[in-house]
N, C-alpha and C positions, 0 to 999 in steps of 0.2 A: 504494500499498499504506498503510495507518495504521501509525503509529508505533507501537512499542512501549509502553508502561503507565511505565516507568523514564522512556523520554523525555518521553513528555505528561506527566509528572507534574511533574518538574523545569522545564518550559517552563510550568507552570501555577502552581511556587509563584515561577518567578521574578514573574511577569508579578503574581502579588499578592501581596507579598514581604508585607507589616506586615498584610493583614487575608485573611486564609484564604475561599475562596469555596466555594458547596457543590458544586461541580465540583471541586473540590480537593478537598476531605473526599471525594468517593464513590473519585477517581483514587486516594489513598491506602487506601482500604479495600480495596482492589482488589488495589492492590500487596500489602500484608500478607498475604492469600490467595494471591494470587501466592508471594512469598517463603517461604511454610510450604507450599505442594505443592511447591515444591523440594526441601524437605528431605528427605533419604531415610527410609523406614521401613521394617522389616520386612513381610512382605506373606503372615506364617503366617499369622494371625487377625483378623479384624475390631479385634479391641482393641488390638494391636499395629500398628497402621495408625495408630495413633489416640494411641497415647498412647509407646511407643518409639518413639527418633528416636536421630540419630547426631549424635556431640557432641564437638569438639575438645574435650581437656583442656591447660587452662592452668597452670602454674607460675607462680601469683599472687604470688610472694615474685623470681622473677626474669621475672614479666612472660615466658617461654618458649612457647611452643606446645612440647609434647610430641607421641610418640610418629611422629613423622616429619612432623607435622601431619594425619594421616591418623584421622579419630575414630571413635572406638568408641560402641558400643550403648548407653544410658542412657535411664530416665527419671527422673521428678520425683514424690514424691509429698509430703502434706501429712506432719508430723509429730506433732500433735495429733489428738482423735477431734471434733475440731466443725470442720466444714470451712470455718470463718470463720480458720483459722490460717494467719499468713503466715508459718510458717518450714515448706519446703521441705527435701528430703531428695534430694540427687540421686546415684542409685545405677548403678554401670559392670555392663552386664551381658554371658554367654554365652548364656545361652535365654532365650527371649520366658518369663517369669514368666506369663503367660497360659495360654498351651497347651502349653510344655514343649519346642517345639520348638529345637535347635541356632542359634543366630544369626548369619547370613552372613559373610562377609567382606566389606569395601568396598575399590572402587576407583575413580582417575577416571573421569567420566565421556567419553562421546568426544567430544561438546560439551557443556560447562558453560554454565551461564546469561553470557553476556556481562558483567554488570555483579555483579563480587563486591566483598564490602568484601576492601581492602587496609588491614591496621591502621599505621595513618601514624605519625610520628615525635610526634606532638601528639597529647598523653593526647586519647582519646574523640573522634578526626577518621578519616575516614576517607580513606586516604592517595590513592581514588581521586578521590570526588567534590567530598572536602574541608568537607564536610558532618559533624555531631555524628553517630555512630551513638547508638541506646537513646534519643536524644530526639526520637526522630521523622522530621526533617531527614534521615537519608542512608534513601536507598531501594534502597541494593543489593542484591542478596544475602549470603545468609551463607557463609564459607565451605567451609561443609558441604556444598552444596548441589551442588557442583562434583565430590562422590560417588554413587556410586552401590550398592546391596547384587551382591552377584558372585553369577546364576542358580545353583543347587541341579544 
C-alpha cells in the first residue's frame, strides 16, 4: 500500500531539505488540495460548498480557542469594491448567505484525519510535526478538519 501524502511529503522534504525538487512541489500541491477538501463545508448549495467553511474562533488577546474548540460557520469577503483589496472581513453565520438555509451544527468525525495540527508551545510551530505552520512547512490537517456537518 502506498504511503499517504503526508508521509510522502515529509520524506521528500527531508530528502531535499535545502533545495525543493519538482516532485516535492507536486506533492505539496496535492497535500494542500487534500487539506482543503478535509475542511467541513455546508452542502445546501454550490456556492456554500465553495465559500462557507468551518473555522475555530480564537481570542487573539489571550491566544485561547473559544467555544470549546468547536468551529463555527464563517465566510470571508473583500472589504473594498476592487477585487485587488487585501483587506478581508470574516463573518460568522447561522444561515447560508447564498440560499438562506439554516446552517447545520458541527460534530467530531468518527475518523478524523490522522495528522492534525497541535498548537505547540513555541509560536507558529506545530506540536505534532514541529514545523512552522502558515509558512508551508507543516503539512498537518487543520483542527477544523476533525469536524463534519450534522446531517439534517
